N, C-alpha and C positions, 0 to 999 in steps of 0.2 A: 251843671252845664258841661258838655263835652269839650275837651281841650284838643287843639290840633296845632302841631308845630311842623312847619316846612323847613327843609334843608336841601342843599345841593346846588343852589343857584350860583351864578358867577358870570365871568366874562369868557367868551369863547369865540373863536374865529368862524367865519362862514364855512359850512361843511363839517364842522365839528359836532361833538356829542356832549350831552349832559344827562345826568340821572337825578331827578328830584325825588325826595322821599317825604312822606307826611306821616308823622307819628300821632296816633289817635289814642285818647285816654280811656277808651272803653273797648269792649269786644265789638269787632266789625263783621264777624262772620254772617250774622243774620240781617245786616243792613241791606236795604234794597237799592240804595243809590249813594254813590260816593265818587269823587273824582277831582277834576281840576278845571278851573277857569283862569283866564288871563285878562289883563287890562293894560293896554299901551297908553302912553301919554296922549291926552286929547281924544281918546276913543272910549267907547263903551266896553264893558266886560263881555267876553265871549267864551262860549264853551270850548274847551280843549278836548277833554275826554271824560267819560264816566263809565262806571262798572257796577253791576248789580251783584246780589248775593250768589246767584248761580253762575257768575262769570261772564255774562253777556256784556258787551262793550259797545260804546258809541263814540264817534270822533267827529270833531269839527272838520269841515271840508278842507280847510287850509293845512291840516296836519296829517290827513290820512296817508298811510304808507310810510310816514316818517317817524311818528310817535307811537308808543305802545304803553298802555296802562295795565298795571297788574296790582294785585293785593296779596298780602301775606296774612292769613287769618291767625296764625300762631303768634306773629309779632305785632299784629294790629297796625300795619302800615299799608299805605296806598302809594304806589310808586309810579313815576312817569319817566320812561326812557325816551329821550329826544335825540334823534339822529338827523344828519343832513340839515343842520340848522341854517336858517336864513336870517338876514338882518331884520326882516319883518316879523320874526318870532320874538324880537325884543319886547319885553313886557314884565310886569309883576305877575307871578303865577300864584294862585290861591287854591288851596286844598279845601274841600268841603265834604261833609257827610250829612245825610238826611236821617233824622231820628224822629219817627212819627211824622208830624206835620211841619217840623221845623228844620231849617238848615243851620249848621254850625260851620264857621269859617276860621281858617288860620289867618295869620297876619301877613302872609305873603313872602315870597322870595324873588329877588330880582334876577332876571336872565337878560344878559346883554350880548348880542351877536354882532361883532364888529371886527374889522381888520386893525 
């Protein structure tokens, strides 16, 4: 099974920035889908951003223009740069990769946006 470990979460003020990183235990260059979901208390999990092997990206409507996903094939990491953070961005953020027909998930990292 592939292992994923998220890092970079924490407490930040509205308007601030954070960068999340996901370390993957296998080569990611050839994977067709990987990225980030988030889940806020009392709400369902929602797509934040995803990226394919060719570099194509897709973002949730609520984060477009503020978040950027990228990957480093040499380091096998999937990163999420979060700018102009809002209180409604508060959630646990989960990294995922798709290998064949199966998704693998990290344990999540907490992001809290508050004054």
